[in-house]
C-alpha positions as CSV (number, residue, x, y, z in Angstrom):
1,X,0.0,0.0,0.0
2,X,1.4,3.4,-1.0
3,X,1.1,6.4,1.3
4,X,-0.4,9.5,-0.4
5,X,1.0,12.9,0.4
6,X,-0.5,16.3,-0.2
7,X,0.7,17.7,-3.6
8,X,2.2,20.8,-1.9
9,X,4.8,18.5,-0.3
10,X,6.6,17.5,-3.5
11,X,10.3,17.3,-3.3
12,X,12.6,19.1,-5.8
13,X,12.9,16.9,-9.0
14,X,9.8,14.9,-8.1
15,X,7.3,14.4,-10.9
16,X,4.2,16.7,-10.6
17,X,0.8,15.1,-10.4
18,X,-1.5,15.5,-13.4
19,X,-3.8,18.5,-13.4
20,X,-6.0,20.5,-15.8
21,X,-6.5,24.2,-16.1
22,X,-8.1,26.8,-18.4
23,X,-5.7,28.7,-20.8
24,X,-6.4,31.5,-23.2
25,X,-3.2,31.4,-25.2
26,X,-2.6,34.3,-27.6
27,X,-6.1,35.7,-27.0
28,X,-5.5,36.3,-23.2
29,X,-7.5,39.3,-22.1
30,X,-9.1,39.8,-25.5
31,X,-12.3,37.7,-25.0
32,X,-11.0,34.7,-27.0
33,X,-12.2,31.2,-26.2
34,X,-10.6,29.3,-23.3
35,X,-9.1,25.9,-23.9
36,X,-8.4,23.2,-21.4
37,X,-4.7,22.4,-20.9
38,X,-3.6,19.1,-19.2
39,X,-0.1,18.5,-17.9
40,X,-0.1,14.9,-19.0
41,X,-0.5,16.0,-22.7
42,X,3.1,17.4,-22.5
43,X,4.7,14.5,-20.6
44,X,7.3,12.9,-22.8
45,X,6.9,15.5,-25.5
46,X,8.1,18.8,-24.0
47,X,9.8,20.1,-20.9
48,X,7.5,22.0,-18.6
49,X,8.5,24.4,-15.9
50,X,5.8,25.2,-13.2
51,X,6.2,28.6,-11.6
52,X,3.9,30.0,-8.9
53,X,3.9,33.7,-7.9
54,X,1.8,33.9,-4.7
55,X,1.2,37.7,-4.9
56,X,1.1,38.1,-8.7
57,X,-1.2,40.8,-10.0
58,X,-2.1,41.9,-6.5
59,X,-1.5,45.4,-5.2
60,X,1.2,45.3,-2.6
């Protein structure tokens, strides 16, 4: 039996769990259609870097 850990406790270099989000691509902020992006669709095809900015786009 494997022990499940919360996703926020990943170690450096550990594979990220699959997730899906909405993306707007080149039409961002222009009212274009949103498309769904899934991390697993890039696995084995492209390198992906995940970056999180906790206070991005917030007045500080």
